[in-house]
C-alpha positions as CSV (number, residue, x, y, z in Angstrom):
1,M,-51.9,29.7,6.3
2,S,-54.0,27.2,4.4
3,T,-55.0,27.6,0.7
4,I,-58.6,28.3,1.5
5,D,-57.3,31.3,3.9
6,I,-55.2,32.6,1.1
7,K,-58.0,32.7,-1.4
8,E,-60.4,34.3,1.2
9,K,-57.7,37.0,1.9
10,I,-57.2,37.6,-1.8
11,Q,-60.9,38.0,-2.3
12,D,-61.0,40.6,0.5
13,Y,-58.1,42.5,-1.0
14,L,-59.8,42.5,-4.3
15,E,-62.8,44.1,-3.0
16,I,-60.9,47.1,-1.9
17,A,-58.0,47.4,-4.5
18,D,-57.9,50.2,-6.8
19,D,-57.7,50.0,-10.6
20,N,-53.9,49.9,-10.9
21,I,-53.7,47.1,-8.3
22,L,-56.2,45.2,-10.1
23,E,-54.5,45.5,-13.4
24,A,-51.1,44.6,-11.9
25,I,-52.7,41.5,-10.3
26,Y,-54.4,40.6,-13.5
27,T,-51.2,41.0,-15.5
28,L,-49.3,38.8,-13.0
29,L,-52.0,36.1,-13.1
30,S,-52.6,36.0,-16.8
31,S,-48.8,35.8,-17.6
32,N,-48.3,33.0,-15.2
33,V,-51.2,31.0,-16.8
34,D,-50.4,31.8,-20.4
35,H,-46.9,30.3,-20.0
36,K,-47.8,27.0,-18.5
37,I,-46.9,23.9,-20.6
38,D,-49.3,22.4,-22.7
39,I,-48.9,18.9,-21.4
40,E,-50.8,17.2,-24.2
41,A,-48.5,18.8,-26.9
42,Y,-45.6,17.9,-24.6
43,N,-46.5,14.4,-24.4
44,K,-47.1,14.2,-28.1
45,D,-43.5,15.6,-28.5
46,I,-42.1,13.2,-26.3
47,D,-43.8,10.1,-27.9
48,E,-42.9,11.3,-31.5
49,S,-39.3,11.5,-30.4
50,L,-39.5,8.0,-28.9
51,E,-40.8,6.5,-32.1
52,D,-37.9,8.4,-33.9
53,Y,-35.5,6.7,-31.6
54,K,-37.1,3.3,-31.9
55,S,-37.2,3.5,-35.6
56,G,-33.7,4.3,-35.8
57,N,-34.4,7.9,-37.2
58,V,-31.7,9.4,-35.2
59,Y,-28.4,11.6,-35.8
60,T,-25.0,11.3,-34.2
61,S,-23.6,14.3,-32.4
62,D,-21.3,15.0,-35.5
63,E,-24.2,14.8,-37.7
64,M,-26.1,17.4,-35.9
65,K,-23.1,19.6,-35.5
66,K,-22.7,19.6,-39.4
67,M,-26.7,20.3,-39.8
68,V,-26.5,23.3,-37.2
69,A,-23.3,24.6,-39.0
70,G,-25.2,24.5,-42.2
71,W,-28.3,26.5,-40.7
72,K,-25.8,29.3,-39.4
73,K,-24.8,30.2,-42.9
C-alpha cells in the first residue's frame, strides 16, 4: 500500500471514529512527534564536542571515573 493510500484510509477512519479512538490516535501521534530529536541542537552538541576534542579539552577514562565517583557522593 502506498503512502497516499495509507493517508486516505486514515482520513476515512477519522471520519467515523468515536471520541475515544480519536483521543488515542492523537496521543499516539503527539507522543511520537514530541520525542523526535532536535537535529539542530544535536548537531550543535556534536560540533562543540568536536571542538573540545580538537582543542585538547578531553579527559582520560580514569579522570572520568574519578569525576563520576565524586558526583555519586
